[in-house]
N, C-alpha and C positions, 0 to 999 in steps of 0.2 A: 509452504508447496506452490513450483509455479501451475499452474493455469497448462490445464490442456489446449491442444491448435484448437479445435472439433468447444472448448471451452470457448478460446481469446475468437469464434470466429461469432459465435455470436453472439457472445460482447461486443461484436461493431456493428456487426448487423441491428442491435438491438438503439446503438447508438448514434449510426448513420443515416441512420433508412426507419426505424424507428415507425415514423409515422408516414409511406410511402404504399403500409398495403402491404402486399403477400410478392406483391408484384414489384411495388421496385428492392426487400429485403431482397429476391432471388438475385434482378440484376446487381447488386452491389456484390451481395455473394457472391455473383458467378465472376465479376471481376475484381473482387483477392482470386480466385484461385486459374481467372486464365495468366495473372499476376504470376500466379504457382509453379504454372506447363509454359511459361515462357521459354522461347525457346530458343532466342536471343534476344541482343540488348540487354539494355540492363537488369530492369528484372529475371534473367538467364541466368543472370551474375550472383544477383544480388540475396537473389531468394534457393536458388538449392533446394527444387523441391518443396519450399519450408515455411507452411501460413504463419511460422512465427516473426524469420526473417522479413517474410510481405510485409503483416499487421509495424511492425516497428522500426519500418525503413524510417531516415527521422522525413522532416516534412512531406510527409503522404498522407497519413489519417486521423484529422485534428481531432477526433477520438482518442486514439492511442495514445499521445502528452498527457499528459495529469501539471503541463502550464502552456498555455500562449503568448508570447510578449511578452514575458517573466513575471504573465497573469497567473496564479491556481483557473484549471477548468473544471472548473466539474463535472462538465458534459463528459467524462473519460468512459473508459473499459472498465477501468474500477469497479466505480462507482453503480455499471448498472446491473442487472437483477434480470437476466435474459428467460423467459418466458418458453415453458410447450416451441410455444411458432423457433421460436430465437432457435433451437437445439434441430428442431426439425427441417430445417431450410440451408442452415452448417448442417446435416446431415444429406442434402436432400444435395447440395453441391460436391463438397466432397468426394459426393460418389464420380458426380461429373459430370452432372444435369447444368442444366444452361437452358433460359432461355432465346428463341433465336432474336427478339429485336435488340440484346446484349451483344449474341454474335461476336467476336471474340477482342474484345472492350477492351483495353486497361486502362482507360482513364473515367473519370465521373464528377462531379463536382454540378450545386447549384446554384450561379448568377443569380443569383435572386431578384429574377427581373424573370416576364413572358421570355425569351427569344434566350437559342443557344449558339451560341462566337461557332462557323466554322469548323474553324480548324484554334487545336488547339494548343495551350501556352507551347512556345519555341519550333513551333508548325509537325513538334514529332507524333499527332493524333489527325486523323478527320474528323465531324462528328457524325453519329451514326443513331442513333433518335436517342429523343427523352422523354423516361419515364416521371409520373411525376414530379417531381419539384427537379426531377435531375439527369443534368447535359453525357448523354454519357459517348464514347472514343474510341475510336479502332488506329492499330498502327497504321504509321506513315513508313511506309522505308525510310523515313531522318531517323526513328526512332530506332531502330535495327541498330542504328550507325552508335548509341549508346552505348 
């Protein structure tokens, strides 16, 4: 049986941001939902309003992949066991809620260092904020040409 969108989002939240606290998990959930609701660019074409399409778009979320560089990835959504907080945050995000700090962010990443780049790779995003270990980026006009 296939996972529901709610289940997939709860698992992705736990996998990508489980150690980032409630605000960090809400921020990651917000990015996913911003992609689902994108009105232009790559995510509008790929997502078509679908959480499943956004999560499983190739090369977007490490946690959505069972292998990385040909090696089994044990930290994937299939191995997650979401708790109530993950479902609550998924429900919160699906209902249209966002934390203001994330704004319109379409990307996040962990730089494994103290600073965030000012621009997202390919110059499609500009730095918005850092929450925990993740840097968040809003789209530039260049993104809408993707």
